[in-house]
C-alpha positions as CSV (number, residue, x, y, z in Angstrom):
1,X,104.4,91.9,97.1
2,X,102.2,94.4,97.9
3,X,98.7,93.6,98.6
4,X,95.6,95.5,98.4
5,X,92.6,96.4,99.6
6,X,89.8,99.0,100.8
7,X,87.6,100.7,103.2
8,X,85.2,103.8,103.5
9,X,86.7,107.3,104.2
10,X,87.8,107.1,108.0
11,X,88.5,103.6,108.4
12,X,92.0,101.7,108.7
13,X,92.9,99.2,105.8
14,X,95.7,97.3,106.7
15,X,97.4,95.5,103.6
16,X,99.7,92.3,103.3
17,X,103.1,92.6,102.1
18,X,103.7,88.8,101.6
19,X,106.7,87.2,99.5
20,X,107.5,84.5,97.4
21,X,111.4,82.9,96.1
22,X,112.7,84.2,99.5
23,X,115.4,81.7,99.4
24,X,119.3,82.2,101.3
25,X,117.9,86.5,102.3
26,X,120.1,88.2,104.8
27,X,118.4,91.6,104.5
28,X,115.8,93.5,102.6
29,X,116.2,97.7,102.4
30,X,113.0,99.3,100.1
31,X,110.5,102.3,99.7
32,X,107.0,102.0,99.8
33,X,105.3,105.0,98.2
34,X,101.7,106.6,98.1
35,X,99.5,109.4,97.6
36,X,99.1,111.3,101.1
37,X,95.8,113.1,100.0
38,X,94.3,109.7,99.6
39,X,95.7,107.6,102.1
40,X,98.0,108.2,105.4
41,X,100.2,105.7,106.8
42,X,99.4,104.6,109.9
43,X,102.0,102.0,111.5
44,X,103.2,99.0,110.1
45,X,102.3,95.5,112.5
46,X,104.9,92.4,112.5
47,X,105.1,90.0,115.1
48,X,108.9,89.3,117.0
49,X,110.1,85.7,116.7
50,X,109.0,83.6,117.7
51,X,105.9,83.7,119.8
52,X,104.1,80.9,121.2
53,X,101.1,79.5,119.7
54,X,103.4,80.7,116.4
55,X,103.4,84.2,114.5
56,X,100.6,85.6,112.7
57,X,103.4,86.8,111.0
58,X,105.5,85.2,109.3
59,X,109.4,85.0,110.8
60,X,112.1,87.6,110.3
61,X,114.5,87.2,113.2
62,X,114.7,90.7,114.6
63,X,112.8,92.7,112.0
64,X,109.9,94.8,114.2
65,X,107.3,97.1,112.1
66,X,107.9,99.5,114.6
67,X,111.9,99.6,114.0
68,X,112.0,98.2,110.5
69,X,109.7,100.2,108.9
70,X,109.5,104.3,108.7
71,X,106.3,106.7,107.8
72,X,107.8,110.1,109.3
73,X,107.7,111.4,105.5
74,X,103.9,111.9,104.7
75,X,104.2,109.7,101.0
76,X,106.7,107.0,101.5
77,X,107.5,104.6,103.5
78,X,111.4,102.9,104.1
79,X,111.6,99.9,104.8
80,X,114.7,97.9,106.4
81,X,115.7,94.5,107.4
82,X,118.6,92.8,107.7
83,X,119.5,89.2,110.0
84,X,121.6,90.2,113.2
85,X,124.0,87.2,113.1
86,X,124.8,87.5,108.7
87,X,122.4,84.3,108.2
88,X,120.3,83.6,104.8
89,X,116.7,83.1,105.7
90,X,114.3,80.9,103.8
91,X,110.3,82.0,104.3
92,X,107.6,79.7,102.3
93,X,105.5,81.3,99.3
94,X,102.9,83.4,100.1
95,X,104.4,84.7,103.3
96,X,103.4,87.7,105.0
97,X,106.5,89.4,106.4
98,X,104.8,92.1,107.3
99,X,101.3,94.6,107.3
100,X,101.1,98.6,106.3
101,X,98.0,100.1,107.5
102,X,96.9,103.5,106.8
103,X,93.8,105.5,107.2
104,X,91.1,106.3,104.4
105,X,91.4,110.1,103.9
106,X,89.3,109.8,100.4
107,X,87.4,106.9,98.4
108,X,90.0,108.4,95.4
109,X,92.0,105.2,93.9
110,X,95.4,105.2,95.7
111,X,98.4,102.6,94.1
112,X,100.8,101.4,97.4
113,X,104.1,101.1,95.0
114,X,107.4,99.8,95.6
115,X,109.5,103.9,94.9
116,X,113.1,104.7,94.4
117,X,113.3,106.9,97.8
118,X,115.9,104.5,99.1
119,X,117.8,101.5,96.8
120,X,115.6,98.4,96.5
121,X,118.4,96.0,98.0
122,X,117.6,91.8,98.3
123,X,121.2,90.4,99.3
124,X,123.1,87.0,100.8
125,X,125.2,86.0,103.8
126,X,127.6,87.1,101.4
127,X,126.8,90.9,100.6
128,X,126.3,90.6,97.2
129,X,122.5,91.7,95.8
130,X,119.8,89.0,94.1
131,X,117.4,90.2,91.8
132,X,113.7,90.8,92.7
133,X,110.5,90.7,90.9
134,X,108.0,93.6,92.8
135,X,104.7,93.8,92.1
136,X,102.7,97.0,93.6
137,X,99.4,96.9,95.1
138,X,96.4,100.1,96.2
139,X,94.0,101.2,98.6
140,X,90.4,101.2,97.0
141,X,90.5,100.7,93.3
142,X,88.8,98.6,91.8
143,X,90.6,95.6,90.2
144,X,90.4,94.8,86.4
145,X,88.6,91.4,85.4
146,X,90.6,89.0,84.2
147,X,89.6,87.1,80.7
148,X,89.3,83.5,80.8
149,X,88.2,82.7,77.6
150,X,87.1,84.2,74.1
151,X,84.7,83.6,71.7
152,X,84.7,85.0,68.5
153,X,81.8,85.2,66.1
154,X,83.0,86.2,62.7
155,X,80.2,88.5,61.0
156,X,78.3,86.2,58.1
157,X,79.3,88.2,55.1
158,X,82.4,91.0,54.9
159,X,80.0,93.8,55.0
160,X,77.5,92.6,57.5
161,X,78.1,93.5,61.9
162,X,76.2,90.6,63.2
163,X,79.9,89.4,64.7
164,X,80.5,89.3,68.4
165,X,83.1,88.6,71.2
166,X,82.0,87.0,73.9
167,X,84.6,87.9,76.7
168,X,84.5,85.0,80.5
């Protein structure tokens, strides 16, 4: 899941990349795309494993943003990681595996999405591809309101216009 964030022009915004159902994975590979006229990739942040006092980010052995996150081409970022011992790894739901930090160039909305610049692959220790559900994020986009309940008031007569719908 690519998170979302907001910032003013000239600010750096870091958005988390989190995982759910990260069970028995030995490697990942995917691309992230964005509009380089709205935001620019600054860096990826992660902590090497293990760290004293506990990592800020959840531990993928050998994952270091400087080596595994490549944003050399404006508009796309390539992320790769595999466990060198080819062991299956598990992370708790909601674990942040790294953050993408971008510079805000305009106040426009920028989608930050999984893209097909490289093959999307999640695999286990037997190098079997596993299914994945990908959720995109954004920078400076207004989230749509969540409708929890709808109260419908019918019109008093078919030709009247006194009906209403209240959304909460």
